[in-house]
N, C-alpha and C positions, 0 to 999 in steps of 0.2 A: 677416594671420593675427593671431588674438587673443593679446594679451601673457598667458602664462602667470599664473595667481594660486596661489601654492604656500604650504601650510600645512604648517609643520615641527612634529613632535610629538617633545618628549623628556620622558623620565618619569623621568630618572636624578636621585636626589639629590644625589649629589655633583659633583665638577667634577673631569673626568679629561678623557684622549685623545677619548672621544668627544663631548665639549661643543667641545673645541678644534677638531676637525673640523666640526661644526657652525656655529661661527663662521666658519670659512674657506670654508666651502658658503656661506653668506650674503655674502662678499665676492665670490665669483666669480658668483653670479648677481644682485646687487643691480641691476646696469645692464640687466637681460635680462626681469626677473621683477617681479612685485609679491609680495612676503613677508610672512608672517605666521608666528605662532608661540605654541605653548603650550607652557611649559617648567615643570617642578616647582622646578626650582634658580632662585631669585631671580636670584642672580648672572648666571646663564646668559641669562635675559631682560634683565637691565640691559645686558649687554654685546652683545646682539643689536639692541635698541634704538639703540645708539651706532652701530649700522651700517645703520640705515634700516629696521628689521624692525619691524612692529608686534607686539610681542610681550605676550603675559599671562602672568602669574603669581601665585598667591597664596601670600604665606609661611605662613599658616595650614595650609597644606595639606602643606607639605613632611613633617612627621612624622604625617600623618593614616593613612597605610597605603597599599598599593598596591592594593588594590580601588577606594579612592576616587579614587587618582589614575587609574586606568581609567575610571572613570564618568564623571570631568570631563574626559578627553580624548576620550571620545565625544561629549559634549555639546558641546563646542567644535569637534569636526569639522562637527556641526549647524550651529552658530551660524555660523561662519565662511562654511560654504557657502552658508546663506540669506542672511547680512548682508553679504558680502563678493565673493559669487561665486567662492569658492575653486575651481579644477578640478582641482588635484593635492595628496593628502595624503601627506607624506613621514614616516614612522616611523624614528627614529633609534635605536632601542635594541632591546632583546629584548623587554620586557614591551610596547613600544609597538605592536607587530605585531597586537595586537588590533583596532588602528582600521582595519585592512586591509579586512575585510568591509564595514564602515561605508563606507567610501571607495567601496566598489564599488556598495553600495546609493544612495548620494546621488550616483552619475554620475561621479564622481572618477577620474582616473587613481591608482594606489595605487602608490606606491612606499615602499621601505624601504633602509635600509643596513646591512650587516652587517660587525661590527668584530671578531668573535671567532671562532675555530675553535669546533668543537661540543664539544670535552674541557672537562672542568670540572677548576679547578684546586682541590687540597686544602684545604678549609675546615674550621672546627669545623661541628659537626652542624646546627648551628640555621640559620647560614648557606650550607652546603651544600644544606639541604633548600630554601630560598628560591630559590637559584639554580636547582637541578634542576626546580623547578617552573615557573620562569620559561622555562625550555628547553623544557619540556613545553607550553607555551603556546606558544611560537615554532614548534616543530612542527606544533602544530595549525593554525595561522593562516598561516603562511608562503605557504602555496600559493594565497591570496587576493590577494597583491601581483601587479601587472603586471610589476615589475622589482624585483630587489634586486640593490643597488651592493654588490659586494663589495670591500672596501678593499686586497684583494690576490690574487693567483691562489691563495695556500695556503690562504686563507678560500673562495674559489670553488671549487675542488677539493673540499673538506670538505662545503660545503651540497649539493653532488649527491646526498650519501647521503640528503638528506630533501626536496629542491626540484629539478623538472625542471631540467636545465641550460639551457634555452630562457628561463627566468626569471631567468638570472642572468648580470649584466654586470661585467667586473673594471675598477674605475676606480682604481689605486693612489693611495694619500694624496699629497699633493704639500706643496712649500714655497711659500708665498704671495710672500714676497719674500727674494729671496737675498741673504745678508748678504755684506761683504766679507769674504773671506778673510783671517783674522788669526791665523796660526798659527807659533808660532816653537819651535825644537826647544831642549830644555832640556839642557845637556853632563851626562853621567852622574853628575860630582860632586856636583850640585845636587839638590833636593829635586823628584821626580817627580810631579805634580799629576793624580791621579785624578779622575774626575767621575762621579757616578752621580744621574739624574734619574727619578725615578718614584714611583708610590704606594706605600708603604712596608707592603708585602705578602709574605707569606712566598714565594710563587711568582714574584716578581719577582727572587729570588736575590742579594740584595744581600749576604746572609751569605757567599756564595761569594768574593766581593772580600776581606770582610775576613779570612777565611781564609787567602787566596792571599796577602795583606799580610803576614800573621803568619809565613808560611813565608819570604818573601822578605826580610824585616827579620832574620830570622835568620842570613841569608847576607852579611854586610858587602861583600862583592865585587859586590853585586847592586844597590847603590845604595839610597838613600833615598825613602820613598813617603809622600804625605799622599793623604788622600780627601776630597772634599766629598760628602755625601748631601743631594741637594735633593728634599723632597718631604714628605707626611706619611701617617700612617696607624697602622693597630691595632699594627704589628709595631716601631714607633718603639723603645719601651721595650727590647724585647729586642736588638735592633740596638745599642742605647746600650752595653747592658751587656757584648756581644761585642765592642764597640770599644774596651773598655779595655786601656789601654797602647799603643794604635795612634796615628798622627797622624790623626784622623778628626773633620770638623766636621759636624755637623747643622744645616744652613741652613734646615729647615722648607720648608713648601709656598711657591713663589715665583712669581706670575703671568706674570713674564717671565724665564726664566732664560737669558737671551742673556748677561748679564755672567758668570754662571759658566762657559758656553761660550768666552767669550774669555779665561778666567783658568785655563785648563786644560790639559794635555798630551795626556792619553789619557782617551777617554770609554769607559764599560765597560757595556754592555748585558747582564746575565747570566740575564736571565729563563728559567726552566723552561717556560713556557707555562701556559694559551692566549694567544696573541697573535695579532691580526691583521695590524697594520702599524703598530709602536709610530712615533708620531710624533717622540719624543724621539731615536730612532736617526736619522731623516733630519735632524732639526735639527743633529744632531753632526756629521754626513758635510756639510752644507751650509756648515758653519763650516770646512772642511778640516780637521778634527780626525782624528787617529789614532783609530782605534775597534777595539774587540775586542768581537765581540757571541758569544752562546750560537748554537749551531749549528741554530735551528729555521728550519722551512722558510721562514718568511717573511724571516729574515734573509739567508738563502743566496740569495732571490729579489731582495731590495734591494740587496745587494753584488755582484750577478754570481757567485754561487758562490764567494764570498771572495776574488774578485779587489779589492774595493774596501774591505775590513775583514776583519781578522784574526778567525776563528772558533774557539771551542774548544767542546769538548762539554758540553752544557747539564749544570750539576749537578757537572761533574768539576774539582775543586780542583786535582788534581794538573796537568790539563790547560791550564788558566788560569794557573797559577804560571808552568808552561812557556813560554807564550805573553807574558806579561807579561817574563818574564826575556829572552825573545828578542828584544823590544823594545828594553830597556833596553841591551842589547849592540849594538844594530845602528843608527846614524843612517840609514843608507840605506835600511831596512825601514821605519824611522818616517816618514821623509819621502815613501816612495813610498805608504803606506796613506793617509796625508793626503791628497795630491793626487788619488790615486785616489777617494777618497770624494767630494771636491768633483765632481770629472768625472761620476761616477756621477748626481749630482744633478742637475746641470746637462742631461743626458743624459735622465733618464727620471722627474723627478719635478719637474717646473715647472708654474708655475701656468696659463701659456698652454694647454699640452698640457692638463690637466685641466679648463679650462672649456670648449675645445671639444667634449672627449667628454661633459661633463654637456648641454651645450645641445644637441647632436647628440641624446642621449638624451631629452630633455624634448622636442624637436620632434617626434620620430618617434613619442612615445607619448601627445602630446596632440592 
């Protein structure tokens, strides 16, 4: 059987969870397929090259506008088909979906990955308009895909509103290499270290942690807290203002947040959505960290409905405060959730299982 030749398309200007997924996908497939890529973000292209992918990117095109990005992606679909014999075109984002009809015309298998549910987070009017326009494109062109990989069942269930369920395949995100669990419980009289990792946008919910900390700090019996925020974004300045008077460190964007997972006690993902399957949540669980997540459908999914992490009502400061205070008061609960998180990752989010599912998908469809 011919070795698949896959062209990965990524038109996202920023480096986020979708781009981490793309790098991990390349690592999964590098031994079993010839991989090519067209990326708008130069950093993503460089990292793909380090993994043996023949990637193309033009720095001048980064801020040239989405219409030009789309035109370039269509050109490179044709180029890689004619020059390198690509037979699979894989769209990694929302606007990237416009390449699916071109893939069909060129006689290629048309794959896409969907990372988010269909709901759109609250944005300023300009960015909100752009996001809605991209979603309209997705609804118009998604049907041209042979298969759409959904990174969680929550995404798959949502996408059935616009695409036939026969086109959808759920393959949950995975942890490429399981780290050694390195988690130690800090006695209540010491500072309890909280961690948030993610893009600093309002819908990610970091302000909920700050408000909960302020309430707990007002109760001396609850113990002292510190928070490290890893990430960058438009919302940083507002968060820094809200954090005044609290023990909060802003670490900025970190290409490898591993040292921060190792140096924390409790990981908090307070996102109010939309979320597909946050890789940071999986990473924290893989380290055996005690985790508190908002009760989004995907967080219920990856924690076995709250058995592997403590869940609180999304956006509810009172509920997050109660859950944090409960953890601070119970060493048994603290250790239980740390062990359960690691066990859940080992059982459901291994690289081996993901590789088998992706290879099966490719072989059955090409």
